C-alpha atoms as one frame of an Amber mdcrd trajectory, in Angstrom:
protein
  -3.695  10.947  52.494  -7.349  11.262  50.701  -8.425  13.063  48.548 -11.873
  15.049  47.378 -12.794  12.736  44.424 -16.208  15.188  44.319 -14.087  18.424
  44.334 -11.585  16.576  41.378 -14.252  15.900  39.243 -16.373  19.779  39.513
 -13.079  21.224  39.317 -12.243  18.882  36.027 -15.305  19.547  34.749 -15.664
  23.493  35.278 -12.425  23.799  33.170 -12.958  21.422  31.023  -9.563  20.050
  28.896  -9.595  21.493  25.681  -9.723  18.237  23.584 -12.076  16.767  20.886
 -10.810  13.512  22.545 -11.870  13.525  26.062 -15.049  13.146  28.016 -16.221
  14.480  31.377 -14.928  13.293  34.956 -17.372  10.826  35.954 -17.612   9.177
  39.447 -17.616   5.480  39.492 -18.840   4.978  43.262 -17.729   6.512  45.914
 -13.767   5.839  45.441 -13.040   6.042  42.161 -13.490   9.025  39.392 -12.886
   8.468  35.838 -12.572  10.355  32.542 -12.798   8.744  29.034  -9.916   9.288
  26.003 -11.546   7.944  22.935  -9.705   8.570  19.443 -10.324   7.009  16.197
  -7.038   4.492  17.465  -7.703   4.076  20.895 -10.091   3.728  23.687  -9.132
   4.417  27.484  -9.636   5.764  30.793  -8.037   7.508  33.240  -8.817   6.054
  36.621  -8.152   8.257  39.957  -8.569   7.369  43.408  -9.727   8.660  46.426
  -5.357   8.298  47.194  -4.921  10.464  44.291  -3.361   7.264  42.493  -3.970
   7.322  38.761  -4.531   4.490  36.465  -4.380   4.329  32.545  -7.266   1.663
  32.057  -7.383   0.112  28.099 -11.180  -0.312  27.088 -10.643  -3.073  24.492
  -7.751  -5.220  23.866  -7.052  -3.460  20.670  -6.217  -0.590  22.640  -3.897
  -2.142  25.027  -1.646  -3.837  21.707  -1.663  -0.616  20.153   0.228   1.014
  23.316   2.395  -1.844  24.006   3.242  -2.244  20.306   4.002   1.652  19.780
   5.892   2.229  23.753   7.525  -1.143  23.876   5.863  -1.547  27.113   3.887
  -4.108  28.747   1.041  -2.293  29.908  -1.710  -4.395  31.580  -5.662  -3.521
  31.362  -5.215  -1.664  34.479  -2.298  -0.272  34.990  -0.862   2.713  37.543
   1.090   5.571  35.791   1.189   7.922  38.913   1.804   6.677  42.446   0.549
   9.498  44.662   2.113   8.571  47.841   6.300   8.313  46.075   5.343  11.194
  43.744   6.493   8.632  40.927   4.639   9.277  36.932   5.494   6.626  34.481
   3.580   7.917  31.606   5.961  10.750  30.726   7.252  13.944  32.064   5.550
  16.370  34.400   6.736  19.618  35.579   7.879  19.656  39.553   5.467  21.887
  40.531   2.789  20.302  38.801   2.161  17.760  41.568  -1.479  17.962  42.705
  -3.800  15.243  41.681  -5.456  17.653  39.035  -2.522  18.903  37.254  -1.340
  15.373  37.594  -4.505  14.369  35.554  -4.439  17.265  33.201  -0.086  15.886
  32.579  -1.480  12.192  31.823  -4.263  13.656  29.554  -1.446  15.729  27.173
   1.287  12.625  26.920  -1.786  10.717  25.889  -3.043  13.503  23.196   0.581
  13.693  22.189   1.081   9.769  21.831  -2.110   9.915  19.830  -0.590  12.871
  17.578   2.647  11.115  17.335   1.378   7.358  15.948  -1.403   8.587  13.536
  -0.068   8.603  10.711   1.696   5.624  11.540  -1.040   3.470  12.728  -3.268
   4.739   9.985  -0.728   3.701   6.901  -0.053  -0.031   9.087  -3.826  -0.257
   8.657  -3.912   0.943   4.994  -0.961  -1.425   4.195  -2.891  -4.226   5.705
  -6.050  -4.032   4.466  -4.733  -3.530   0.936  -3.011  -7.069   1.802  -6.456
  -8.516   2.893  -7.758  -7.101  -0.799  -5.256  -8.581  -2.151  -5.280 -12.039
  -0.273  -9.118 -12.265  -1.151  -8.551 -11.736  -4.702  -5.462 -14.467  -4.575
  -8.056 -16.487  -2.526 -10.969 -16.095  -5.243  -8.138 -16.847  -8.128  -7.216
 -20.359  -6.708 -10.778 -20.890  -5.705 -11.460 -20.240 -10.010  -8.384 -22.357
 -10.975  -9.143 -24.685  -8.769 -12.463 -24.857  -9.709 -11.349 -24.999 -13.426
  -8.795 -27.318 -13.627 -11.177 -29.894 -11.681 -14.261 -29.524 -14.889 -11.889
 -29.637 -17.680  -9.646 -32.592 -16.782 -12.839 -34.520 -15.409 -13.108 -38.415
 -16.486 -10.324 -37.686 -18.988  -7.090 -37.618 -16.916  -5.110 -41.670 -16.203
  -3.266 -42.456 -13.062   0.385 -42.868 -13.408  -0.198 -46.654 -13.606  -3.244
 -46.334 -15.988  -0.614 -44.217 -18.021   1.716 -46.693 -18.701  -1.035 -49.488
 -19.381  -2.259 -46.997 -22.119   1.143 -46.800 -23.878   1.317 -50.194 -24.116
  -2.328 -51.446 -25.017  -1.932 -48.384 -27.366   1.550 -49.081 -28.743   1.843
 -44.589 -28.594   4.175 -42.697 -27.764   4.330 -40.473 -24.806   5.334 -36.625
 -23.912   5.091 -35.390 -20.851   4.623 -31.695 -19.833   6.078 -30.542 -16.766
   6.150 -26.802 -15.496   9.145 -26.281 -18.021   7.041 -27.699 -20.686   4.451
 -25.311 -19.772   5.794 -22.228 -19.266   7.639 -22.600 -22.344   4.061 -23.181
 -24.089   2.964 -19.428 -22.722   6.466 -17.891 -24.210   8.364 -17.939 -20.918
  11.920 -19.148 -20.676  13.319 -21.769 -18.193  16.378 -22.123 -16.875  17.858
 -24.655 -19.158  15.868 -23.840 -22.367  15.271 -20.655 -23.297  12.347 -19.487
 -24.452  11.776 -19.752 -28.306   8.692 -19.285 -30.866   9.076 -22.077 -33.015
   9.110 -24.491 -29.575   6.350 -22.876 -28.235   4.481 -23.505 -31.478   5.127
 -27.110 -31.345   4.221 -27.819 -27.710   1.313 -26.169 -28.616   0.495 -28.387
 -31.521   1.257 -31.782 -29.851  -1.033 -30.427 -26.730  -3.976 -29.411 -29.364
  -3.213 -32.151 -32.441  -4.774 -35.523 -32.519  -2.145 -38.279 -32.960  -0.395
 -41.259 -31.798   0.981 -39.520 -28.815  -0.277 -39.211 -25.084  -0.144 -36.039
 -23.173   0.592 -36.156 -20.024  -0.311 -33.184 -17.700   0.220 -32.633 -13.808
  -2.139 -33.698 -11.881  -4.303 -31.231  -9.814  -2.321 -30.748  -6.574  -4.526
 -28.576  -4.382  -1.751 -28.829  -1.467   0.038 -25.176  -1.084   2.965 -26.045
  -2.092   5.410 -25.473  -5.763   1.974 -26.519  -8.155  -0.382 -24.678  -6.406
   1.521 -21.665  -6.905   2.369 -22.866 -10.660  -1.128 -23.402 -11.515  -2.800
 -20.406 -10.181  -0.180 -18.496 -12.167  -0.032 -20.353 -15.653  -3.099 -22.541
 -15.762  -5.798 -19.753 -17.402  -2.598 -18.843 -19.602  -1.942 -22.201 -20.915
  -5.539 -23.463 -20.791  -6.599 -22.696 -24.527  -3.977 -24.515 -25.860  -4.804
 -27.897 -24.415  -7.363 -30.221 -26.084  -6.850 -33.854 -25.421  -9.642 -36.635
 -25.690  -7.353 -38.240 -22.620  -4.381 -37.177 -20.821  -1.622 -39.522 -18.923
   0.211 -38.201 -15.551   3.129 -36.607 -16.057   4.375 -37.554 -12.441   4.389
 -41.221 -14.382   8.345 -40.869 -14.403   8.407 -38.811 -11.058   8.972 -39.851
  -7.274   5.401 -39.435  -6.708   4.230 -42.087  -9.121   6.582 -44.779  -7.340
   5.666 -43.494  -4.540   1.876 -44.081  -5.321   2.008 -47.713  -7.064   5.494
 -48.706  -6.030   6.627 -52.030  -8.026   3.735 -52.432  -9.756   4.865 -49.425
 -11.415   8.289 -50.524 -11.606   7.023 -53.717 -13.716   5.160 -51.937 -15.618
   7.232 -49.429 -17.203   9.871 -52.330 -17.283   7.711 -54.770 -19.181   7.396
 -51.980 -22.146  10.972 -52.567 -23.387  11.432 -56.101 -22.096  13.709 -57.640
 -24.610  13.628 -54.637 -27.092  15.842 -52.833 -29.080  15.426 -48.967 -27.460
  17.478 -46.039 -28.438  18.172 -43.297 -25.497  18.540 -40.156 -26.246  19.586
 -37.958 -23.406  22.406 -35.199 -22.705  25.761 -36.113 -22.359  25.990 -35.230
 -18.556  22.302 -36.016 -18.259  21.283 -37.028 -14.873  19.469 -40.640 -16.517
  21.664 -43.619 -15.782  21.487 -46.139 -18.960  22.782 -48.994 -17.075  20.019
 -48.425 -14.560  18.352 -51.299 -12.968  15.282 -50.174 -14.513  16.567 -50.297
 -18.118  18.398 -53.947 -17.347  15.715 -55.570 -19.425  16.236 -54.286 -22.764
  17.794 -56.420 -25.896  20.143 -54.019 -27.064  20.697 -50.565 -25.950  22.279
 -47.277 -28.386  22.632 -44.101 -26.895  22.151 -40.605 -28.843  23.531 -37.789
 -27.139  21.665 -34.163 -27.233  23.025 -31.185 -25.322  22.299 -30.439 -21.796
  21.314 -26.830 -22.200  18.890 -25.425 -24.828  18.681 -29.044 -26.865  15.738
 -27.873 -28.863  18.539 -25.977 -30.920  19.501 -29.174 -32.494  15.970 -30.829
 -32.697  16.311 -31.560 -36.455  19.781 -32.986 -36.236  18.425 -35.379 -33.155
  15.323 -35.934 -35.185  17.350 -37.302 -38.275  19.535 -39.136 -36.315  17.000
 -41.145 -34.512  14.840 -41.607 -38.089  18.224 -42.985 -39.880  18.180 -45.648
 -37.144  15.743 -48.428 -38.709  16.040 -51.392 -36.011  14.912 -49.660 -33.099
  11.758 -50.718 -31.056  11.462 -47.846 -28.761  13.384 -44.532 -27.969  13.177
 -43.714 -24.318  14.112 -39.597 -24.626  15.316 -37.866 -21.529  15.863 -34.421
 -22.762  13.330 -31.735 -21.550  10.993 -29.546 -23.356  13.223 -30.771 -26.824
  12.401 -34.989 -25.426   8.252 -33.814 -25.394   8.516 -32.035 -29.008  11.067
 -34.842 -30.036   8.673 -37.872 -28.789   6.004 -36.558 -30.720   8.183 -36.005
 -33.989   9.002 -39.342 -34.134   5.332 -40.459 -33.076   4.427 -38.823 -36.110
   6.952 -40.835 -38.174   5.638 -43.667 -36.847   8.057 -44.527 -34.311   7.425
 -45.237 -30.602   9.204 -42.802 -28.580   8.421 -41.920 -24.625   9.514 -39.267
 -22.791  10.954 -40.464 -19.617  12.568 -37.956 -18.285  13.589 -38.405 -14.752
  12.358 -41.557 -14.424  16.075 -43.580 -12.918  16.529 -40.952 -10.954  12.865
 -41.072  -9.594  13.273 -44.682  -8.725  16.764 -43.726  -6.955  14.818 -40.886
  -4.293  11.733 -43.664  -3.672  13.726 -47.029  -3.290  17.494 -45.900  -2.153
  17.070 -42.523  -0.372  18.829 -40.190  -2.759  18.113 -36.883  -3.130  15.498
 -35.120  -5.984  16.051 -35.454  -9.359  16.480 -31.539  -9.655  18.781 -31.260
  -6.857  21.371 -33.316  -9.159  23.978 -31.747 -11.407  23.094 -32.247 -14.868
  26.331 -30.563 -16.504
């Protein structure tokens, strides 16, 4: 059965559907009448063909996505919502007596406007949240760009590689104090899981970073790739940079897996050449991850060990310093004691002793050469 589309258009426009979002009925060719329904959320139309079938037409992909999302449907760009032959309507509920095409059209428009009213608050809340997130993302990106630009120019021409770091301490017969994420956090008065925040510790770390003495201060290099250090530097760089002032900086990763991955045996040999046939005192926690019997320490002439606490070892910094200074026949102190080790190496350097803050040196070797777990994955107490 065919319907008179021209009559349908005239009747619809004469009894205009009350609604700000509903346009006038118009014809498209001789066999289609259409009605635009445009809101501030979506833009759709109803197509009525000459057989009385009604189609929901999406004018853009965004409108299609909104209907699919909120109605949990899988609409196509042009979807039949009323099958005249089978009197089947698929967009809502139409009273049985309203089965003429114009009434079905009115009902479909009501359903669409009701849908708009139902989703309006949630939709705009969602858009506001997306907008806020976009602003946050842009601000974060701006902060990241400023951070990397500032980091690059701050360390430009002053930073040694891991291999250059070892060569530097050997050639200059100096001590080594390494700053990792924990030391930098403590520098800004934030505590870490194995060393509580301490104002005196903070002061000592700041003093090491800003004082010129016989200690090579090491800082993590600028790892721009997204990951731990990317996030870390964005959070801590502008809080810590004002306490850092050295003519040259070693690489904190000199005793980390990154150093061994980059330089391999050359770095291993450089390290071992420093304590070859030397009298060495190792300062580490009683249940430390450091292995005093490790291959890398096998060429030491004589070896002594001083044990520190496994956690909050800075509490014993004065006692540790005193114990170290009592040892007169030691050529080099090798220290693996977290932030306390960073401070201890500088204190010993101030007393004309050579002390190297080696941290996870032996474990990092094992990661690269023996495929073992990263140091942080190993128990330490």
